[in-house]
N, C-alpha and C positions, 0 to 999 in steps of 0.2 A: 408381420407384427399386427396383432389384433388391436381394435380400438381400445379395449380394456387395458392392454399393455401400454399403449400410448398414454392413456389417462394416468396410469400409475407412474410412468416416467415424468409426466408433467408435474405430478404431485411431488415427486422426489426433487425435481429442479426447483420448484417453489420453496420447498423446505430448505434446500441448500442456499437459495438466495436470502432467505430470512436469517439463516445462521451467518451468512456472509456479511450481512448488514451489521450484525452485532460484532463480528470480528473486525470489520472495517473501522468501526468506532473505536474499538480497543487499540488497533494499530495506529489510528489517527492520534490518539492521546499519547501513545508511546513516541510517535514521531515528533509531536510538539514538545514533549518533555526532553527528548534527546537534543532537539534544536536549541531549546532554552539552556540546558546544561552546557552545551558546547559554547554558545555565544557568551554566556556569563563568565565561564572559565577563560575564554579567549580575551575578553575585555579586561579581566583582572590581570592576566599575564602581560598584556600590552601596557597597561598602566604601571605595573611593577617594573617592566623593562624601561619604560620612559622615565619614570621618576626616581627609582632607586638605583638602577644600573646606568642611567644616562647613556643608553645605547643610541646610535644614529637612527634617525627617523626612517631611513630607507631600509634598514635591516630589521626593524621591530616586528613587522608582520611575519617575516620568514622565521625569525627566532621564536616567536610565540607559537606559530603553527607547528614548528618542528619539535617543540617540547613533547615528551612522551605522553604525558597526561592529556594534553590538548589533542594530540593526534588520535589517541584512543577514543576520546569523546567525539571527535569528528568521524571516526570509523563507525561508532555506535549510531551516530546521526544518519550516516549514509546507509547503514544496514536497515534502520527503521524506515527510512524513505523508500528503499527498495521493497521491503515487505509490504508497505502500504500500496505501492504501485502494482505489485504482483496480485494483491487481493482485489484491486480494482479490475485488473485484466481477467482474473478468474471469474468475477461476477459478470463481466461483459461476455465471457464465453458461455456462462450459464444462461444468460438472456438469449444468446444466439441459439443455443441448444433448445431452449424452451420454444422459441419461435419456429424452429424446424419441426418440433413435435406438433405444434399447433397447425402448421401448414400440412403436415402429413395427415393429421386427423381430419382436416377440412377436405383434403384430397380423397381420403377414405369415404367420407360422407357423400361426396359427389359421385364417386364410383358406385356406392351402394344405391343411390337414387337412380342411376343410369342402368342398373341391371334389372 
């Protein structure tokens, strides 16, 4: 791999990291919204079960979380959290790749000086 090719790969990694930052922000907002929607719906259901249906306190959490709408919101929250984590790991991998290219470029420079 020539130094020019390495520099091009470094540029590609830097662009991908920039796009990743934008994507990470978007996924962070989606994650926060999903968490908000889930918690609000769960609290409303717990309150409804407690006040209107007079359910035993020991069952309320399980009943509320088992309701289909609440379970779907929890699934959406978990998916959003996973997407956010995957994006962070992808950016971490890009940083490692970038460092590898920089190291390779440094090695090429040293080799060139030694010849």
